[in-house]
Biotite code that builds the C-alpha atoms (Angstrom):
import biotite.structure as struc

atoms = struc.array([
    struc.Atom([0.000, 0.000, 0.000], chain_id="A", res_id=1, res_name="UNK", atom_name="CA", element="C"),
    struc.Atom([1.452, 3.375, -0.968], chain_id="A", res_id=2, res_name="UNK", atom_name="CA", element="C"),
    struc.Atom([1.888, 6.289, 1.414], chain_id="A", res_id=3, res_name="UNK", atom_name="CA", element="C"),
    struc.Atom([-0.878, 8.295, -0.235], chain_id="A", res_id=4, res_name="UNK", atom_name="CA", element="C"),
    struc.Atom([-3.294, 5.396, 0.184], chain_id="A", res_id=5, res_name="UNK", atom_name="CA", element="C"),
    struc.Atom([-2.371, 5.092, 3.845], chain_id="A", res_id=6, res_name="UNK", atom_name="CA", element="C"),
    struc.Atom([-2.921, 8.822, 4.348], chain_id="A", res_id=7, res_name="UNK", atom_name="CA", element="C"),
    struc.Atom([-6.313, 8.713, 2.640], chain_id="A", res_id=8, res_name="UNK", atom_name="CA", element="C"),
    struc.Atom([-7.299, 5.650, 4.651], chain_id="A", res_id=9, res_name="UNK", atom_name="CA", element="C"),
    struc.Atom([-6.289, 7.411, 7.877], chain_id="A", res_id=10, res_name="UNK", atom_name="CA", element="C"),
    struc.Atom([-8.221, 10.546, 6.929], chain_id="A", res_id=11, res_name="UNK", atom_name="CA", element="C"),
    struc.Atom([-11.328, 8.585, 5.967], chain_id="A", res_id=12, res_name="UNK", atom_name="CA", element="C"),
    struc.Atom([-11.244, 6.602, 9.202], chain_id="A", res_id=13, res_name="UNK", atom_name="CA", element="C"),
    struc.Atom([-10.938, 9.842, 11.186], chain_id="A", res_id=14, res_name="UNK", atom_name="CA", element="C"),
    struc.Atom([-13.938, 11.357, 9.427], chain_id="A", res_id=15, res_name="UNK", atom_name="CA", element="C"),
    struc.Atom([-15.937, 8.170, 9.931], chain_id="A", res_id=16, res_name="UNK", atom_name="CA", element="C"),
    struc.Atom([-15.179, 8.236, 13.639], chain_id="A", res_id=17, res_name="UNK", atom_name="CA", element="C"),
    struc.Atom([-16.569, 11.744, 13.985], chain_id="A", res_id=18, res_name="UNK", atom_name="CA", element="C"),
    struc.Atom([-13.407, 13.776, 14.087], chain_id="A", res_id=19, res_name="UNK", atom_name="CA", element="C"),
    struc.Atom([-14.521, 16.598, 11.831], chain_id="A", res_id=20, res_name="UNK", atom_name="CA", element="C"),
    struc.Atom([-12.727, 19.715, 13.029], chain_id="A", res_id=21, res_name="UNK", atom_name="CA", element="C"),
    struc.Atom([-9.538, 20.681, 11.251], chain_id="A", res_id=22, res_name="UNK", atom_name="CA", element="C"),
    struc.Atom([-7.614, 21.029, 14.511], chain_id="A", res_id=23, res_name="UNK", atom_name="CA", element="C"),
    struc.Atom([-8.473, 17.504, 15.543], chain_id="A", res_id=24, res_name="UNK", atom_name="CA", element="C"),
    struc.Atom([-7.475, 16.155, 12.129], chain_id="A", res_id=25, res_name="UNK", atom_name="CA", element="C"),
    struc.Atom([-4.226, 18.123, 12.236], chain_id="A", res_id=26, res_name="UNK", atom_name="CA", element="C"),
    struc.Atom([-3.477, 16.800, 15.718], chain_id="A", res_id=27, res_name="UNK", atom_name="CA", element="C"),
    struc.Atom([-4.234, 13.218, 14.675], chain_id="A", res_id=28, res_name="UNK", atom_name="CA", element="C"),
    struc.Atom([-2.053, 13.461, 11.553], chain_id="A", res_id=29, res_name="UNK", atom_name="CA", element="C"),
    struc.Atom([0.748, 15.022, 13.598], chain_id="A", res_id=30, res_name="UNK", atom_name="CA", element="C"),
    struc.Atom([0.534, 12.176, 16.108], chain_id="A", res_id=31, res_name="UNK", atom_name="CA", element="C"),
    struc.Atom([0.604, 9.631, 13.287], chain_id="A", res_id=32, res_name="UNK", atom_name="CA", element="C"),
    struc.Atom([3.725, 11.208, 11.768], chain_id="A", res_id=33, res_name="UNK", atom_name="CA", element="C"),
    struc.Atom([5.451, 11.326, 15.161], chain_id="A", res_id=34, res_name="UNK", atom_name="CA", element="C"),
    struc.Atom([4.691, 7.642, 15.664], chain_id="A", res_id=35, res_name="UNK", atom_name="CA", element="C"),
    struc.Atom([6.114, 6.804, 12.235], chain_id="A", res_id=36, res_name="UNK", atom_name="CA", element="C"),
    struc.Atom([9.218, 8.946, 12.931], chain_id="A", res_id=37, res_name="UNK", atom_name="CA", element="C"),
    struc.Atom([9.821, 7.190, 16.248], chain_id="A", res_id=38, res_name="UNK", atom_name="CA", element="C"),
    struc.Atom([9.331, 3.814, 14.607], chain_id="A", res_id=39, res_name="UNK", atom_name="CA", element="C"),
    struc.Atom([11.901, 4.693, 11.929], chain_id="A", res_id=40, res_name="UNK", atom_name="CA", element="C"),
    struc.Atom([14.391, 5.971, 14.512], chain_id="A", res_id=41, res_name="UNK", atom_name="CA", element="C"),
    struc.Atom([14.065, 2.739, 16.476], chain_id="A", res_id=42, res_name="UNK", atom_name="CA", element="C"),
    struc.Atom([14.461, 0.695, 13.322], chain_id="A", res_id=43, res_name="UNK", atom_name="CA", element="C"),
    struc.Atom([17.654, 2.555, 12.353], chain_id="A", res_id=44, res_name="UNK", atom_name="CA", element="C"),
    struc.Atom([18.972, 2.312, 15.938], chain_id="A", res_id=45, res_name="UNK", atom_name="CA", element="C"),
    struc.Atom([19.992, 5.975, 16.032], chain_id="A", res_id=46, res_name="UNK", atom_name="CA", element="C"),
    struc.Atom([21.622, 7.415, 19.142], chain_id="A", res_id=47, res_name="UNK", atom_name="CA", element="C"),
    struc.Atom([21.287, 10.829, 20.711], chain_id="A", res_id=48, res_name="UNK", atom_name="CA", element="C"),
    struc.Atom([23.998, 13.459, 20.424], chain_id="A", res_id=49, res_name="UNK", atom_name="CA", element="C"),
    struc.Atom([24.813, 13.042, 24.128], chain_id="A", res_id=50, res_name="UNK", atom_name="CA", element="C"),
    struc.Atom([25.371, 9.293, 23.763], chain_id="A", res_id=51, res_name="UNK", atom_name="CA", element="C"),
    struc.Atom([27.528, 9.901, 20.699], chain_id="A", res_id=52, res_name="UNK", atom_name="CA", element="C"),
    struc.Atom([29.715, 12.446, 22.494], chain_id="A", res_id=53, res_name="UNK", atom_name="CA", element="C"),
    struc.Atom([30.194, 10.134, 25.482], chain_id="A", res_id=54, res_name="UNK", atom_name="CA", element="C"),
    struc.Atom([31.233, 7.241, 23.244], chain_id="A", res_id=55, res_name="UNK", atom_name="CA", element="C"),
    struc.Atom([33.560, 9.552, 21.326], chain_id="A", res_id=56, res_name="UNK", atom_name="CA", element="C"),
    struc.Atom([35.342, 10.539, 24.556], chain_id="A", res_id=57, res_name="UNK", atom_name="CA", element="C"),
    struc.Atom([35.660, 6.892, 25.595], chain_id="A", res_id=58, res_name="UNK", atom_name="CA", element="C"),
    struc.Atom([37.224, 5.988, 22.248], chain_id="A", res_id=59, res_name="UNK", atom_name="CA", element="C"),
    struc.Atom([39.658, 8.904, 22.499], chain_id="A", res_id=60, res_name="UNK", atom_name="CA", element="C"),
    struc.Atom([40.773, 7.754, 25.958], chain_id="A", res_id=61, res_name="UNK", atom_name="CA", element="C"),
    struc.Atom([41.246, 4.215, 24.666], chain_id="A", res_id=62, res_name="UNK", atom_name="CA", element="C"),
    struc.Atom([43.343, 5.476, 21.758], chain_id="A", res_id=63, res_name="UNK", atom_name="CA", element="C"),
    struc.Atom([45.626, 7.334, 24.177], chain_id="A", res_id=64, res_name="UNK", atom_name="CA", element="C"),
    struc.Atom([45.965, 4.247, 26.367], chain_id="A", res_id=65, res_name="UNK", atom_name="CA", element="C"),
    struc.Atom([46.852, 2.108, 23.337], chain_id="A", res_id=66, res_name="UNK", atom_name="CA", element="C"),
    struc.Atom([49.479, 4.610, 22.209], chain_id="A", res_id=67, res_name="UNK", atom_name="CA", element="C"),
    struc.Atom([51.043, 4.671, 25.688], chain_id="A", res_id=68, res_name="UNK", atom_name="CA", element="C"),
    struc.Atom([51.138, 0.880, 25.841], chain_id="A", res_id=69, res_name="UNK", atom_name="CA", element="C"),
    struc.Atom([52.656, 0.579, 22.387], chain_id="A", res_id=70, res_name="UNK", atom_name="CA", element="C"),
    struc.Atom([55.360, 3.126, 23.324], chain_id="A", res_id=71, res_name="UNK", atom_name="CA", element="C"),
    struc.Atom([56.182, 1.142, 26.468], chain_id="A", res_id=72, res_name="UNK", atom_name="CA", element="C"),
    struc.Atom([56.370, -2.072, 24.455], chain_id="A", res_id=73, res_name="UNK", atom_name="CA", element="C"),
    struc.Atom([58.691, -0.470, 21.891], chain_id="A", res_id=74, res_name="UNK", atom_name="CA", element="C"),
    struc.Atom([60.962, 0.940, 24.611], chain_id="A", res_id=75, res_name="UNK", atom_name="CA", element="C"),
    struc.Atom([61.231, -2.513, 26.245], chain_id="A", res_id=76, res_name="UNK", atom_name="CA", element="C"),
    struc.Atom([62.214, -4.055, 22.884], chain_id="A", res_id=77, res_name="UNK", atom_name="CA", element="C"),
    struc.Atom([64.922, -1.418, 22.383], chain_id="A", res_id=78, res_name="UNK", atom_name="CA", element="C"),
    struc.Atom([66.348, -2.057, 25.894], chain_id="A", res_id=79, res_name="UNK", atom_name="CA", element="C"),
    struc.Atom([66.526, -5.841, 25.232], chain_id="A", res_id=80, res_name="UNK", atom_name="CA", element="C"),
    struc.Atom([68.576, -5.346, 22.046], chain_id="A", res_id=81, res_name="UNK", atom_name="CA", element="C"),
])
């Protein structure tokens, strides 16, 4: 079923149920779009900006720790030679 058919079906069901004022229809359509947006966001497994920034900081700290460890390992190899 195409998006236009779904929209028409939603509108017709709203009118059948007695929701005749334009504000009520607008509110119902807005709610429907919000639901679809949330469903899409969940499907794509998107994260918030805050979560992204926290993970970014964690990765940066891990990169520094790896660099420090690799420097220590290289210095130990040089001392053994």
